C-alpha beads as a LAMMPS data file, in Angstrom:
LAMMPS data file: protein, C-alpha beads

458 atoms
457 bonds

1 atom types
1 bond types

-500.0 500.0 xlo xhi
-500.0 500.0 ylo yhi
-500.0 500.0 zlo zhi

Masses

1 110.0

Atoms # bond

1 1 1 -189.971 -104.882 -176.917
2 1 1 -187.272 -104.360 -179.517
3 1 1 -188.396 -108.037 -180.929
4 1 1 -191.821 -106.799 -181.816
5 1 1 -190.633 -103.857 -183.255
6 1 1 -188.110 -105.382 -185.677
7 1 1 -190.305 -108.373 -186.564
8 1 1 -193.037 -105.643 -187.386
9 1 1 -190.528 -104.000 -189.638
10 1 1 -189.764 -107.255 -191.355
11 1 1 -193.323 -107.704 -192.206
12 1 1 -193.380 -103.956 -193.754
13 1 1 -190.316 -104.929 -195.641
14 1 1 -192.311 -107.868 -197.231
15 1 1 -194.892 -105.494 -198.559
16 1 1 -192.206 -102.903 -199.943
17 1 1 -190.471 -105.594 -201.560
18 1 1 -193.465 -106.241 -203.863
19 1 1 -193.335 -102.755 -204.891
20 1 1 -189.680 -102.579 -205.725
21 1 1 -189.960 -106.118 -207.025
22 1 1 -187.690 -107.615 -204.678
23 1 1 -189.283 -111.090 -204.510
24 1 1 -186.392 -112.984 -204.638
25 1 1 -185.157 -111.411 -201.424
26 1 1 -188.070 -111.790 -199.435
27 1 1 -187.734 -115.416 -197.850
28 1 1 -183.812 -114.885 -197.343
29 1 1 -184.130 -111.733 -195.797
30 1 1 -186.785 -113.077 -193.733
31 1 1 -184.934 -115.954 -192.636
32 1 1 -181.743 -113.495 -191.815
33 1 1 -184.008 -111.252 -190.201
34 1 1 -185.357 -113.745 -187.912
35 1 1 -182.360 -115.241 -187.142
36 1 1 -180.901 -111.900 -185.655
37 1 1 -184.232 -111.309 -184.080
38 1 1 -183.760 -114.532 -182.336
39 1 1 -180.292 -113.403 -181.019
40 1 1 -181.509 -110.082 -179.857
41 1 1 -184.186 -111.782 -178.181
42 1 1 -182.212 -113.673 -176.082
43 1 1 -180.311 -110.587 -174.928
44 1 1 -183.331 -109.726 -172.991
45 1 1 -182.740 -112.843 -170.754
46 1 1 -183.004 -111.454 -167.158
47 1 1 -183.741 -107.670 -167.829
48 1 1 -187.525 -107.653 -166.555
49 1 1 -188.211 -104.348 -168.582
50 1 1 -192.206 -102.913 -168.670
51 1 1 -193.002 -100.729 -171.232
52 1 1 -195.929 -98.415 -171.899
53 1 1 -197.262 -97.965 -168.582
54 1 1 -196.638 -101.570 -167.709
55 1 1 -198.824 -102.733 -170.852
56 1 1 -196.099 -104.846 -172.114
57 1 1 -193.385 -106.848 -169.892
58 1 1 -190.326 -108.471 -170.846
59 1 1 -189.390 -111.262 -168.736
60 1 1 -187.803 -114.703 -168.819
61 1 1 -191.410 -116.348 -169.568
62 1 1 -191.909 -113.961 -172.556
63 1 1 -188.287 -114.482 -173.950
64 1 1 -188.101 -117.920 -173.644
65 1 1 -191.708 -118.400 -175.526
66 1 1 -190.774 -115.731 -177.940
67 1 1 -187.356 -117.523 -179.199
68 1 1 -189.501 -120.885 -179.483
69 1 1 -192.029 -118.822 -181.887
70 1 1 -189.160 -117.293 -183.993
71 1 1 -187.680 -120.631 -184.484
72 1 1 -190.772 -122.313 -185.527
73 1 1 -191.586 -119.536 -187.716
74 1 1 -188.271 -119.615 -189.292
75 1 1 -188.506 -123.200 -190.098
76 1 1 -191.889 -122.330 -191.602
77 1 1 -190.212 -119.649 -193.651
78 1 1 -187.777 -122.128 -195.055
79 1 1 -190.879 -124.677 -196.095
80 1 1 -192.283 -121.924 -197.740
81 1 1 -189.623 -121.478 -200.415
82 1 1 -190.864 -124.385 -202.033
83 1 1 -194.616 -124.482 -200.957
84 1 1 -195.143 -120.946 -202.448
85 1 1 -192.687 -121.619 -205.455
86 1 1 -195.671 -121.727 -208.284
87 1 1 -197.192 -118.617 -206.650
88 1 1 -194.524 -115.963 -206.586
89 1 1 -196.911 -113.219 -207.291
90 1 1 -198.626 -113.122 -204.199
91 1 1 -195.309 -114.247 -202.065
92 1 1 -194.968 -110.882 -200.665
93 1 1 -198.489 -110.853 -199.427
94 1 1 -198.282 -114.564 -197.827
95 1 1 -194.978 -113.658 -196.011
96 1 1 -196.072 -110.381 -194.525
97 1 1 -199.223 -111.967 -193.106
98 1 1 -197.291 -114.729 -191.608
99 1 1 -194.953 -112.439 -190.103
100 1 1 -197.465 -110.290 -188.309
101 1 1 -198.926 -113.713 -187.305
102 1 1 -195.736 -113.828 -185.221
103 1 1 -195.883 -110.228 -184.181
104 1 1 -199.378 -111.223 -182.578
105 1 1 -197.806 -113.945 -180.772
106 1 1 -195.168 -111.803 -179.591
107 1 1 -197.322 -109.388 -177.846
108 1 1 -199.436 -112.553 -176.429
109 1 1 -196.131 -113.768 -174.481
110 1 1 -195.485 -110.459 -173.487
111 1 1 -198.743 -108.786 -172.258
112 1 1 -199.327 -107.715 -168.741
113 1 1 -202.474 -105.687 -169.443
114 1 1 -205.762 -107.143 -170.684
115 1 1 -205.782 -104.623 -173.558
116 1 1 -202.555 -105.911 -175.051
117 1 1 -203.895 -109.327 -174.480
118 1 1 -206.730 -108.727 -176.702
119 1 1 -204.633 -106.818 -179.138
120 1 1 -202.240 -109.545 -179.266
121 1 1 -204.878 -112.327 -180.145
122 1 1 -206.772 -110.034 -182.795
123 1 1 -203.346 -109.395 -184.571
124 1 1 -202.546 -113.023 -184.727
125 1 1 -206.296 -114.149 -185.376
126 1 1 -207.217 -111.827 -188.068
127 1 1 -204.073 -112.460 -190.066
128 1 1 -204.704 -116.239 -189.505
129 1 1 -208.358 -115.821 -191.114
130 1 1 -206.758 -114.642 -194.366
131 1 1 -204.421 -117.392 -194.343
132 1 1 -206.663 -120.413 -193.594
133 1 1 -208.796 -119.288 -196.915
134 1 1 -205.667 -118.074 -199.049
135 1 1 -206.318 -120.875 -201.258
136 1 1 -208.950 -118.668 -203.331
137 1 1 -210.286 -121.393 -205.894
138 1 1 -210.567 -124.072 -203.328
139 1 1 -213.847 -124.434 -201.956
140 1 1 -212.318 -126.096 -198.484
141 1 1 -209.834 -123.080 -198.321
142 1 1 -212.822 -120.660 -198.589
143 1 1 -214.867 -122.628 -195.998
144 1 1 -211.998 -123.128 -193.564
145 1 1 -211.296 -119.155 -193.550
146 1 1 -215.051 -118.242 -193.354
147 1 1 -215.926 -120.657 -190.546
148 1 1 -212.626 -119.812 -188.642
149 1 1 -213.311 -116.076 -189.130
150 1 1 -217.257 -116.543 -188.015
151 1 1 -216.381 -118.672 -184.982
152 1 1 -213.586 -116.612 -183.980
153 1 1 -215.315 -113.649 -183.806
154 1 1 -217.885 -114.922 -181.496
155 1 1 -214.728 -115.779 -179.340
156 1 1 -213.421 -112.585 -179.625
157 1 1 -216.524 -110.973 -178.599
158 1 1 -216.875 -113.227 -175.364
159 1 1 -213.014 -112.269 -174.671
160 1 1 -214.212 -108.508 -175.005
161 1 1 -217.012 -108.757 -173.001
162 1 1 -215.175 -110.691 -170.250
163 1 1 -212.568 -108.020 -170.272
164 1 1 -215.067 -105.311 -169.725
165 1 1 -216.713 -107.046 -167.060
166 1 1 -213.476 -107.568 -165.106
167 1 1 -212.746 -103.987 -165.751
168 1 1 -216.098 -103.057 -164.282
169 1 1 -215.540 -105.049 -161.254
170 1 1 -211.704 -103.691 -160.487
171 1 1 -211.271 -100.625 -162.210
172 1 1 -207.964 -101.947 -163.806
173 1 1 -206.867 -103.788 -166.892
174 1 1 -203.368 -104.480 -165.103
175 1 1 -202.768 -108.321 -164.078
176 1 1 -201.054 -107.321 -161.248
177 1 1 -203.589 -105.050 -160.054
178 1 1 -206.439 -107.632 -160.896
179 1 1 -204.235 -110.294 -158.772
180 1 1 -204.507 -107.566 -155.940
181 1 1 -208.128 -107.162 -156.162
182 1 1 -209.042 -110.756 -155.800
183 1 1 -206.420 -111.323 -152.827
184 1 1 -207.782 -108.367 -150.887
185 1 1 -211.363 -109.063 -151.718
186 1 1 -211.556 -112.971 -151.240
187 1 1 -214.736 -112.909 -149.539
188 1 1 -216.086 -109.725 -151.146
189 1 1 -215.562 -110.448 -155.053
190 1 1 -217.997 -108.642 -157.291
191 1 1 -220.221 -111.074 -159.264
192 1 1 -219.287 -109.218 -162.563
193 1 1 -215.945 -110.492 -162.099
194 1 1 -217.026 -114.029 -161.947
195 1 1 -218.884 -113.488 -164.858
196 1 1 -216.043 -111.710 -166.715
197 1 1 -213.551 -114.526 -165.601
198 1 1 -215.772 -117.350 -167.261
199 1 1 -216.271 -115.337 -170.559
200 1 1 -212.516 -114.846 -170.872
201 1 1 -211.897 -118.680 -170.061
202 1 1 -214.224 -119.530 -172.546
203 1 1 -212.638 -117.737 -175.048
204 1 1 -209.125 -118.563 -174.112
205 1 1 -210.797 -122.470 -174.482
206 1 1 -211.611 -121.683 -178.134
207 1 1 -208.227 -120.271 -178.924
208 1 1 -206.628 -123.375 -177.696
209 1 1 -208.918 -125.492 -179.569
210 1 1 -210.243 -127.042 -176.366
211 1 1 -213.470 -129.064 -175.814
212 1 1 -216.367 -127.986 -175.987
213 1 1 -215.208 -125.338 -177.954
214 1 1 -213.000 -127.359 -180.325
215 1 1 -215.249 -127.889 -183.184
216 1 1 -213.516 -125.208 -185.665
217 1 1 -210.391 -126.951 -185.767
218 1 1 -210.723 -130.206 -187.696
219 1 1 -212.826 -127.831 -190.283
220 1 1 -210.031 -125.248 -190.606
221 1 1 -206.792 -127.616 -190.425
222 1 1 -208.264 -129.834 -193.082
223 1 1 -209.518 -126.903 -195.352
224 1 1 -206.483 -124.322 -194.942
225 1 1 -203.227 -124.920 -197.145
226 1 1 -200.828 -127.759 -195.629
227 1 1 -198.131 -125.037 -194.710
228 1 1 -200.520 -122.721 -192.709
229 1 1 -201.982 -126.108 -191.017
230 1 1 -198.325 -126.736 -189.797
231 1 1 -198.389 -122.919 -188.579
232 1 1 -201.646 -123.232 -186.520
233 1 1 -200.683 -126.681 -185.064
234 1 1 -197.288 -125.203 -183.646
235 1 1 -196.824 -121.241 -183.446
236 1 1 -200.457 -120.464 -182.917
237 1 1 -201.109 -123.204 -180.127
238 1 1 -197.897 -122.146 -178.468
239 1 1 -198.971 -118.756 -178.341
240 1 1 -202.473 -119.569 -177.053
241 1 1 -201.296 -121.745 -174.371
242 1 1 -198.585 -119.316 -173.291
243 1 1 -201.188 -116.304 -173.041
244 1 1 -203.596 -118.647 -171.279
245 1 1 -200.984 -119.939 -168.749
246 1 1 -199.927 -116.468 -168.110
247 1 1 -203.421 -115.071 -167.645
248 1 1 -204.356 -118.014 -165.275
249 1 1 -201.557 -117.908 -163.038
250 1 1 -201.342 -114.344 -162.875
251 1 1 -204.865 -113.275 -161.798
252 1 1 -207.469 -115.874 -161.924
253 1 1 -206.368 -118.724 -159.979
254 1 1 -206.700 -116.640 -157.033
255 1 1 -210.229 -117.040 -156.926
256 1 1 -209.260 -120.574 -157.071
257 1 1 -211.990 -123.391 -156.931
258 1 1 -214.275 -121.643 -159.671
259 1 1 -211.357 -121.529 -162.240
260 1 1 -210.013 -125.000 -161.424
261 1 1 -213.654 -126.727 -161.817
262 1 1 -214.141 -124.978 -165.443
263 1 1 -210.578 -126.257 -166.460
264 1 1 -210.662 -129.664 -165.029
265 1 1 -214.067 -130.441 -166.725
266 1 1 -212.858 -128.653 -170.215
267 1 1 -209.385 -130.830 -169.575
268 1 1 -211.288 -133.783 -169.190
269 1 1 -213.602 -133.350 -172.207
270 1 1 -210.828 -132.449 -174.492
271 1 1 -208.611 -135.462 -173.650
272 1 1 -211.994 -137.746 -174.142
273 1 1 -212.934 -135.944 -177.836
274 1 1 -209.341 -135.594 -179.082
275 1 1 -208.378 -138.971 -178.620
276 1 1 -211.506 -140.761 -179.412
277 1 1 -212.609 -138.879 -182.516
278 1 1 -208.845 -139.251 -183.933
279 1 1 -209.428 -143.068 -184.112
280 1 1 -212.055 -142.620 -186.975
281 1 1 -210.114 -140.029 -189.244
282 1 1 -208.765 -141.006 -192.667
283 1 1 -207.450 -137.392 -193.476
284 1 1 -204.141 -137.067 -192.495
285 1 1 -204.810 -133.153 -191.360
286 1 1 -207.853 -133.733 -189.862
287 1 1 -205.954 -136.505 -188.071
288 1 1 -203.398 -134.268 -186.490
289 1 1 -206.309 -131.479 -185.820
290 1 1 -208.056 -134.050 -183.283
291 1 1 -204.016 -134.853 -182.452
292 1 1 -203.909 -131.076 -181.409
293 1 1 -206.926 -131.196 -179.581
294 1 1 -205.776 -133.959 -177.334
295 1 1 -202.309 -132.212 -176.768
296 1 1 -204.346 -129.213 -175.902
297 1 1 -205.789 -131.598 -173.219
298 1 1 -202.761 -132.628 -171.896
299 1 1 -201.351 -128.908 -171.742
300 1 1 -204.552 -128.150 -169.946
301 1 1 -202.970 -129.916 -166.966
302 1 1 -200.405 -127.693 -166.483
303 1 1 -202.732 -124.538 -166.542
304 1 1 -204.365 -126.284 -163.801
305 1 1 -201.309 -126.687 -162.071
306 1 1 -200.516 -123.265 -162.630
307 1 1 -200.349 -122.260 -158.938
308 1 1 -197.033 -124.631 -158.919
309 1 1 -195.531 -122.463 -161.444
310 1 1 -194.836 -125.334 -163.995
311 1 1 -194.073 -123.045 -166.953
312 1 1 -190.656 -125.339 -167.372
313 1 1 -192.873 -128.273 -168.193
314 1 1 -195.051 -126.287 -170.662
315 1 1 -192.317 -124.678 -172.286
316 1 1 -190.649 -128.206 -172.714
317 1 1 -193.866 -129.864 -174.064
318 1 1 -194.712 -127.027 -176.445
319 1 1 -191.410 -127.276 -177.787
320 1 1 -191.315 -131.575 -178.248
321 1 1 -194.851 -131.102 -179.565
322 1 1 -193.574 -128.654 -182.565
323 1 1 -190.733 -130.297 -182.970
324 1 1 -192.467 -133.421 -183.873
325 1 1 -195.630 -131.833 -186.025
326 1 1 -192.912 -129.717 -188.116
327 1 1 -191.036 -132.783 -188.751
328 1 1 -194.414 -134.362 -189.782
329 1 1 -195.461 -131.615 -192.099
330 1 1 -191.954 -131.677 -193.729
331 1 1 -192.622 -135.332 -195.229
332 1 1 -196.267 -134.658 -195.631
333 1 1 -196.454 -131.837 -197.740
334 1 1 -194.243 -133.560 -200.460
335 1 1 -196.465 -136.599 -200.299
336 1 1 -199.722 -134.782 -200.730
337 1 1 -198.138 -133.027 -203.714
338 1 1 -197.367 -136.186 -205.299
339 1 1 -200.334 -138.240 -204.268
340 1 1 -202.538 -135.031 -205.174
341 1 1 -204.481 -136.289 -201.866
342 1 1 -204.362 -135.264 -198.204
343 1 1 -205.553 -138.934 -196.821
344 1 1 -203.528 -141.315 -194.882
345 1 1 -203.738 -143.678 -198.070
346 1 1 -201.139 -141.235 -199.638
347 1 1 -198.612 -142.764 -197.428
348 1 1 -199.260 -146.175 -198.460
349 1 1 -196.130 -147.875 -199.473
350 1 1 -193.868 -145.145 -198.814
351 1 1 -191.396 -147.539 -197.038
352 1 1 -190.866 -149.250 -200.251
353 1 1 -190.242 -146.106 -202.307
354 1 1 -188.474 -144.238 -199.762
355 1 1 -187.301 -146.124 -196.701
356 1 1 -185.595 -142.980 -195.305
357 1 1 -188.705 -140.548 -195.169
358 1 1 -190.605 -143.293 -193.834
359 1 1 -188.409 -143.873 -190.990
360 1 1 -188.186 -139.962 -190.383
361 1 1 -192.109 -139.910 -190.556
362 1 1 -192.318 -143.273 -188.198
363 1 1 -189.849 -141.122 -185.772
364 1 1 -192.461 -137.993 -186.037
365 1 1 -194.989 -140.138 -185.131
366 1 1 -193.480 -141.803 -182.316
367 1 1 -192.585 -138.242 -180.786
368 1 1 -196.308 -137.185 -181.089
369 1 1 -197.483 -140.228 -179.413
370 1 1 -194.763 -140.103 -176.614
371 1 1 -192.683 -142.959 -177.261
372 1 1 -189.023 -142.618 -175.837
373 1 1 -186.207 -141.364 -176.512
374 1 1 -188.129 -138.355 -178.437
375 1 1 -188.766 -135.288 -176.107
376 1 1 -192.752 -135.866 -176.197
377 1 1 -192.224 -138.809 -173.644
378 1 1 -190.630 -136.891 -171.052
379 1 1 -192.968 -134.023 -172.187
380 1 1 -196.005 -136.196 -171.258
381 1 1 -194.258 -137.389 -167.973
382 1 1 -193.425 -133.902 -166.580
383 1 1 -197.410 -133.080 -167.087
384 1 1 -198.508 -136.076 -165.301
385 1 1 -195.770 -135.485 -162.412
386 1 1 -197.056 -131.791 -162.401
387 1 1 -200.844 -132.698 -162.199
388 1 1 -200.320 -135.325 -159.630
389 1 1 -198.279 -133.078 -157.457
390 1 1 -200.984 -130.457 -157.753
391 1 1 -203.986 -133.202 -156.709
392 1 1 -205.560 -133.748 -159.960
393 1 1 -205.269 -137.744 -159.567
394 1 1 -208.591 -138.182 -161.489
395 1 1 -207.996 -135.935 -164.453
396 1 1 -204.230 -137.515 -164.750
397 1 1 -205.591 -141.017 -165.075
398 1 1 -207.878 -139.844 -167.688
399 1 1 -204.879 -138.304 -169.217
400 1 1 -202.935 -141.060 -169.150
401 1 1 -205.649 -143.849 -170.592
402 1 1 -206.101 -141.098 -173.461
403 1 1 -202.166 -141.014 -173.980
404 1 1 -202.556 -144.920 -174.316
405 1 1 -205.290 -144.691 -176.986
406 1 1 -203.460 -142.220 -178.851
407 1 1 -200.703 -144.318 -179.844
408 1 1 -203.341 -146.181 -182.194
409 1 1 -203.794 -143.608 -184.317
410 1 1 -200.418 -142.467 -185.014
411 1 1 -199.864 -146.007 -185.847
412 1 1 -202.000 -145.744 -188.547
413 1 1 -199.929 -143.698 -190.750
414 1 1 -196.972 -145.899 -189.797
415 1 1 -199.078 -149.035 -190.942
416 1 1 -200.000 -147.331 -194.078
417 1 1 -196.109 -146.870 -194.997
418 1 1 -195.012 -150.343 -193.963
419 1 1 -198.050 -152.772 -194.155
420 1 1 -199.855 -151.637 -197.697
421 1 1 -199.080 -151.693 -201.271
422 1 1 -197.057 -148.636 -202.819
423 1 1 -198.654 -145.826 -204.690
424 1 1 -197.129 -144.914 -208.175
425 1 1 -196.787 -141.413 -207.468
426 1 1 -193.038 -140.080 -207.348
427 1 1 -192.002 -138.013 -204.453
428 1 1 -189.694 -135.043 -205.120
429 1 1 -188.478 -133.517 -201.600
430 1 1 -186.108 -130.540 -201.899
431 1 1 -183.550 -129.639 -199.608
432 1 1 -185.294 -127.193 -197.649
433 1 1 -187.806 -130.049 -196.348
434 1 1 -184.848 -132.216 -195.646
435 1 1 -183.203 -129.568 -193.435
436 1 1 -186.522 -128.604 -191.479
437 1 1 -186.994 -132.561 -190.908
438 1 1 -183.790 -133.593 -189.935
439 1 1 -183.188 -130.603 -187.715
440 1 1 -186.505 -131.130 -185.965
441 1 1 -185.781 -134.780 -185.775
442 1 1 -182.257 -134.295 -184.336
443 1 1 -183.515 -131.789 -181.510
444 1 1 -186.265 -134.068 -180.462
445 1 1 -184.117 -136.657 -179.818
446 1 1 -181.540 -134.836 -178.193
447 1 1 -183.572 -132.970 -175.896
448 1 1 -185.725 -136.277 -175.145
449 1 1 -182.187 -137.814 -173.730
450 1 1 -181.193 -134.233 -172.268
451 1 1 -183.957 -132.401 -171.087
452 1 1 -182.392 -130.396 -168.415
453 1 1 -181.466 -127.019 -170.095
454 1 1 -185.135 -126.894 -171.375
455 1 1 -187.155 -127.964 -168.315
456 1 1 -184.633 -125.736 -165.999
457 1 1 -185.137 -122.603 -168.291
458 1 1 -186.975 -120.575 -165.873

Bonds

1 1 1 2
2 1 2 3
3 1 3 4
4 1 4 5
5 1 5 6
6 1 6 7
7 1 7 8
8 1 8 9
9 1 9 10
10 1 10 11
11 1 11 12
12 1 12 13
13 1 13 14
14 1 14 15
15 1 15 16
16 1 16 17
17 1 17 18
18 1 18 19
19 1 19 20
20 1 20 21
21 1 21 22
22 1 22 23
23 1 23 24
24 1 24 25
25 1 25 26
26 1 26 27
27 1 27 28
28 1 28 29
29 1 29 30
30 1 30 31
31 1 31 32
32 1 32 33
33 1 33 34
34 1 34 35
35 1 35 36
36 1 36 37
37 1 37 38
38 1 38 39
39 1 39 40
40 1 40 41
41 1 41 42
42 1 42 43
43 1 43 44
44 1 44 45
45 1 45 46
46 1 46 47
47 1 47 48
48 1 48 49
49 1 49 50
50 1 50 51
51 1 51 52
52 1 52 53
53 1 53 54
54 1 54 55
55 1 55 56
56 1 56 57
57 1 57 58
58 1 58 59
59 1 59 60
60 1 60 61
61 1 61 62
62 1 62 63
63 1 63 64
64 1 64 65
65 1 65 66
66 1 66 67
67 1 67 68
68 1 68 69
69 1 69 70
70 1 70 71
71 1 71 72
72 1 72 73
73 1 73 74
74 1 74 75
75 1 75 76
76 1 76 77
77 1 77 78
78 1 78 79
79 1 79 80
80 1 80 81
81 1 81 82
82 1 82 83
83 1 83 84
84 1 84 85
85 1 85 86
86 1 86 87
87 1 87 88
88 1 88 89
89 1 89 90
90 1 90 91
91 1 91 92
92 1 92 93
93 1 93 94
94 1 94 95
95 1 95 96
96 1 96 97
97 1 97 98
98 1 98 99
99 1 99 100
100 1 100 101
101 1 101 102
102 1 102 103
103 1 103 104
104 1 104 105
105 1 105 106
106 1 106 107
107 1 107 108
108 1 108 109
109 1 109 110
110 1 110 111
111 1 111 112
112 1 112 113
113 1 113 114
114 1 114 115
115 1 115 116
116 1 116 117
117 1 117 118
118 1 118 119
119 1 119 120
120 1 120 121
121 1 121 122
122 1 122 123
123 1 123 124
124 1 124 125
125 1 125 126
126 1 126 127
127 1 127 128
128 1 128 129
129 1 129 130
130 1 130 131
131 1 131 132
132 1 132 133
133 1 133 134
134 1 134 135
135 1 135 136
136 1 136 137
137 1 137 138
138 1 138 139
139 1 139 140
140 1 140 141
141 1 141 142
142 1 142 143
143 1 143 144
144 1 144 145
145 1 145 146
146 1 146 147
147 1 147 148
148 1 148 149
149 1 149 150
150 1 150 151
151 1 151 152
152 1 152 153
153 1 153 154
154 1 154 155
155 1 155 156
156 1 156 157
157 1 157 158
158 1 158 159
159 1 159 160
160 1 160 161
161 1 161 162
162 1 162 163
163 1 163 164
164 1 164 165
165 1 165 166
166 1 166 167
167 1 167 168
168 1 168 169
169 1 169 170
170 1 170 171
171 1 171 172
172 1 172 173
173 1 173 174
174 1 174 175
175 1 175 176
176 1 176 177
177 1 177 178
178 1 178 179
179 1 179 180
180 1 180 181
181 1 181 182
182 1 182 183
183 1 183 184
184 1 184 185
185 1 185 186
186 1 186 187
187 1 187 188
188 1 188 189
189 1 189 190
190 1 190 191
191 1 191 192
192 1 192 193
193 1 193 194
194 1 194 195
195 1 195 196
196 1 196 197
197 1 197 198
198 1 198 199
199 1 199 200
200 1 200 201
201 1 201 202
202 1 202 203
203 1 203 204
204 1 204 205
205 1 205 206
206 1 206 207
207 1 207 208
208 1 208 209
209 1 209 210
210 1 210 211
211 1 211 212
212 1 212 213
213 1 213 214
214 1 214 215
215 1 215 216
216 1 216 217
217 1 217 218
218 1 218 219
219 1 219 220
220 1 220 221
221 1 221 222
222 1 222 223
223 1 223 224
224 1 224 225
225 1 225 226
226 1 226 227
227 1 227 228
228 1 228 229
229 1 229 230
230 1 230 231
231 1 231 232
232 1 232 233
233 1 233 234
234 1 234 235
235 1 235 236
236 1 236 237
237 1 237 238
238 1 238 239
239 1 239 240
240 1 240 241
241 1 241 242
242 1 242 243
243 1 243 244
244 1 244 245
245 1 245 246
246 1 246 247
247 1 247 248
248 1 248 249
249 1 249 250
250 1 250 251
251 1 251 252
252 1 252 253
253 1 253 254
254 1 254 255
255 1 255 256
256 1 256 257
257 1 257 258
258 1 258 259
259 1 259 260
260 1 260 261
261 1 261 262
262 1 262 263
263 1 263 264
264 1 264 265
265 1 265 266
266 1 266 267
267 1 267 268
268 1 268 269
269 1 269 270
270 1 270 271
271 1 271 272
272 1 272 273
273 1 273 274
274 1 274 275
275 1 275 276
276 1 276 277
277 1 277 278
278 1 278 279
279 1 279 280
280 1 280 281
281 1 281 282
282 1 282 283
283 1 283 284
284 1 284 285
285 1 285 286
286 1 286 287
287 1 287 288
288 1 288 289
289 1 289 290
290 1 290 291
291 1 291 292
292 1 292 293
293 1 293 294
294 1 294 295
295 1 295 296
296 1 296 297
297 1 297 298
298 1 298 299
299 1 299 300
300 1 300 301
301 1 301 302
302 1 302 303
303 1 303 304
304 1 304 305
305 1 305 306
306 1 306 307
307 1 307 308
308 1 308 309
309 1 309 310
310 1 310 311
311 1 311 312
312 1 312 313
313 1 313 314
314 1 314 315
315 1 315 316
316 1 316 317
317 1 317 318
318 1 318 319
319 1 319 320
320 1 320 321
321 1 321 322
322 1 322 323
323 1 323 324
324 1 324 325
325 1 325 326
326 1 326 327
327 1 327 328
328 1 328 329
329 1 329 330
330 1 330 331
331 1 331 332
332 1 332 333
333 1 333 334
334 1 334 335
335 1 335 336
336 1 336 337
337 1 337 338
338 1 338 339
339 1 339 340
340 1 340 341
341 1 341 342
342 1 342 343
343 1 343 344
344 1 344 345
345 1 345 346
346 1 346 347
347 1 347 348
348 1 348 349
349 1 349 350
350 1 350 351
351 1 351 352
352 1 352 353
353 1 353 354
354 1 354 355
355 1 355 356
356 1 356 357
357 1 357 358
358 1 358 359
359 1 359 360
360 1 360 361
361 1 361 362
362 1 362 363
363 1 363 364
364 1 364 365
365 1 365 366
366 1 366 367
367 1 367 368
368 1 368 369
369 1 369 370
370 1 370 371
371 1 371 372
372 1 372 373
373 1 373 374
374 1 374 375
375 1 375 376
376 1 376 377
377 1 377 378
378 1 378 379
379 1 379 380
380 1 380 381
381 1 381 382
382 1 382 383
383 1 383 384
384 1 384 385
385 1 385 386
386 1 386 387
387 1 387 388
388 1 388 389
389 1 389 390
390 1 390 391
391 1 391 392
392 1 392 393
393 1 393 394
394 1 394 395
395 1 395 396
396 1 396 397
397 1 397 398
398 1 398 399
399 1 399 400
400 1 400 401
401 1 401 402
402 1 402 403
403 1 403 404
404 1 404 405
405 1 405 406
406 1 406 407
407 1 407 408
408 1 408 409
409 1 409 410
410 1 410 411
411 1 411 412
412 1 412 413
413 1 413 414
414 1 414 415
415 1 415 416
416 1 416 417
417 1 417 418
418 1 418 419
419 1 419 420
420 1 420 421
421 1 421 422
422 1 422 423
423 1 423 424
424 1 424 425
425 1 425 426
426 1 426 427
427 1 427 428
428 1 428 429
429 1 429 430
430 1 430 431
431 1 431 432
432 1 432 433
433 1 433 434
434 1 434 435
435 1 435 436
436 1 436 437
437 1 437 438
438 1 438 439
439 1 439 440
440 1 440 441
441 1 441 442
442 1 442 443
443 1 443 444
444 1 444 445
445 1 445 446
446 1 446 447
447 1 447 448
448 1 448 449
449 1 449 450
450 1 450 451
451 1 451 452
452 1 452 453
453 1 453 454
454 1 454 455
455 1 455 456
456 1 456 457
457 1 457 458
């Protein structure tokens, strides 16, 4: 609970910093503040406290995912120092909104009441709509913000209507009481409950960009500023999947077959659409958008296996995916700036101009593809293992074939760097980008070689 309060205070500090002309202090204060909050968050380990009449619950699940979200946001803030170097007038606005996105994510990790789930999702989403369209004079950014807002609003309507029907059937918003209702009335569950469940599942599938509700992701990822795309690819996806997993494991899987059928179909569609559509992409951010959709398909397997409580595998995969994605953007953003383009061709000949950066980008792509020794390899292995243990053999087979297809489109970037003539643009990479890059790659290799501390965290 303190984590949410102190993070909110940081967001308000950013707004006040503009009034008192403290712009130079904003990013250092945020980085230091988040480092302190990260430590305070760890103090809640094994406390299992409930707040506001059990609307928020701090347990090891929420502490672990909150720590990951804070860490990812801290790295994003380090990147933002250079990304917004020429837009200092709006720095306080950007930083405060990014901080409130984190606040929404923290609420999504800790909710134990459907009302708090909705508030957390809306706190995150509304702030994200603004940031997706924050390049005011860029038509693509304007389109991304508007499209995300319009489609996200429909998803929120589905979510809210679903919550209403669940309340009408059970008389409560509390997750534990909803679970009790499904257990005690297994053969007499109200049709309202099933309708509400379907609507909520559809809304959450939109939030995690799973097929067939994925259409917004490629356009929004492409049009949003690159730093915001990195934030959406990591923190937002982590928050959505953690909330989705918590919702399904705590309530709806007690109805078993209906929820499983919907998620099984969605997982297969997501794996197929994400990997097949990524094959033809020429824009790097659209490539990572479809890559993110495919990774959503893999994580859907863990939600399908939620009755076996694979939270450790979900946390490990979310960490592995985030590290490789942030490493890729730490290289891509300076490349985009130098080339004036976000196409994969921007990386042409990078190995000749900057072999170290090319090697680092290759490692990031291999991590996303799930190639050892990076954490992404064991992340997929644990997902497939949990899925097989839960009896989803056909879906796991689809996921394995999809993973093999995925290797091809990640290698498109590597081929561009090593096999094509070099661009003339000079790439300048600051120490902040280098710091984020090598921290992410070092952790990806470390956890890939020694996964036990993360995998057995719960």
